[in-house]
N, C-alpha and C positions, 0 to 999 in steps of 0.2 A: 504494500500500500504506500502511496506517495504522500509524504507529510509536508512537502514543500509547496508554496503557493503556485498556482498555475499561472501561465502567461496570458490568461484570458483578459482581453481589454486593457493591457498595459500595467497589470498589477506589479510585475517585476521591474518595471521601468522607473518607479518612484525613486529608488536610491541613486540611479544614474542621473536623473533630472536634478536631484538635490546636490550631488557633487558638481554638476555642471554649473549650477547657480552659485555655489560657494566659490568655485574657481573663477567665474566671471566677476563676482563681487571683489575678490582679492586682486584680480587683474586690473580692474578699473580703479580701485583704490591706489594701487601702486603707480598707475599712470598719472593720477591726479596729484599725488604728493611729491613726485619728483619733477622739479622744474626742468624744462627742456631749454637748451641754449645752443647756439651755434658757435659759441666761443670755445677755442681750444682749451684743454686743461692747463691750469697754471703750472709752469715747470717748477720742480722742487730744486731749490738751490742747495748746494752742498757746502758744508763747512770743512775746512782743512786746518789742522792744527799742527804746527811744527814745534817740536820740543827738543831743545839742544842742551846737552850737558856742557857746561862751561867751567868744569872743575879743573884743577891744576893738571890732572892726568890727561886732559884733552888738549892742553896747550900745544903740544907738538903736532897735533892733528888738525889744528884750527884752519890752516890754509886749505887743506884738502876738503874739510867740511864746507868752507865757504865756496869753494869751486863746485862741489857737488850740488849744494843747495842752490847756488846761482843758476847752474845748468838745468836743474829740475824745474824750477819755477819759470825761467825764461822759456822753456819748452812746454809750458802748460802741463807739467807732470805727465808727459807722454799722452796728451789728449784727455786726461782725466778732469782738468779744470775747464769749466764752462763759464761764459759770461754771467756775472752776478754772484758766482761762488765767493765765499769769504775765506780769507787766510789770516790766521792768528799765529803769533810767534811767542813762545815762552822759552826762557832759559832757566837753568837751575844749577846750583852747587849744593850746599847744605840746606838751602831753602829755595822756594820757587820765586822767580821773578816773572810775573804775568802782568800784562797791561802796559808794559814799557814800550812796546812797539805797537803803533796804531793798527787797528784792524783794517785789512785791505779788501776791497771788492775787486775781484779779478775781471779783466776784459782782455781779449787777445791783443788789442792795441796797447794796453798798459803792461804787458807781460815783462818787457825789458826793464822799465823803471821800477816795477814792483820787485823783480828779482834783485836788481841792484840795491834797492832800499833794504831788503832783507840781508844781503851780504854786508852792506855798510853797517847795519845794526849789529850783526854778529862780530864784525871787526872791532866795534867799539866796546865789546864786552871784555871784562877783566877775567882771565882764566886763573882761578885761585880756589883754595879750599878743597874739600872732599865732596863728591857727589852723594846725595841721599835721595833716592828715587821715591820712597814711600809717600812723602807729602805731595809729590807731583802726581802720583797715581791717584791719591785720594781726591785731589782737585779735578783731575782729568775725568774721573768717574762721574762727577757732578755735571761736567760739561757734556759728556757723552749721553747721559740720561736726559738732558734737556734738548738734544739734537735729533731731528728727524733723520738726517743723513750726515755722517761725519767720517773723515779720514784723519787718523793721527799718525804723524811721522815722528818717530823718536830716534834721535841720533845721540848715541852714547858710546 
């Protein structure tokens, strides 16, 4: 004996109609709540943070560091830098020196002057004391947590 409802006059179609109505309601709700625009999505600017050890142990490597850093930033970090990206520079010995070099907003046209500015800043640093990375890492974690996209370059 069959205990399931028969398909006479659409009795079994009620759940399908209900599901279709629910789907249609959610479809229309989704379309009305999301604004449509023809504007392209806003590009995400990236942050770049250069951290350089300026302890006494790095003094004999200073010229090489300056050359490498200058080449990297003049070349846009091999295509990784895009217009509007920001560049910060920190140095450290036994403590962190942050905010002494003004934040730079990179453009391809300004790559040379920005690279030279970073090199000149590094040349002005006094290489002394012993490096202690722990305070730098603690501050860096805070910056990383507040960033959508960041690249940290640590030279030590």
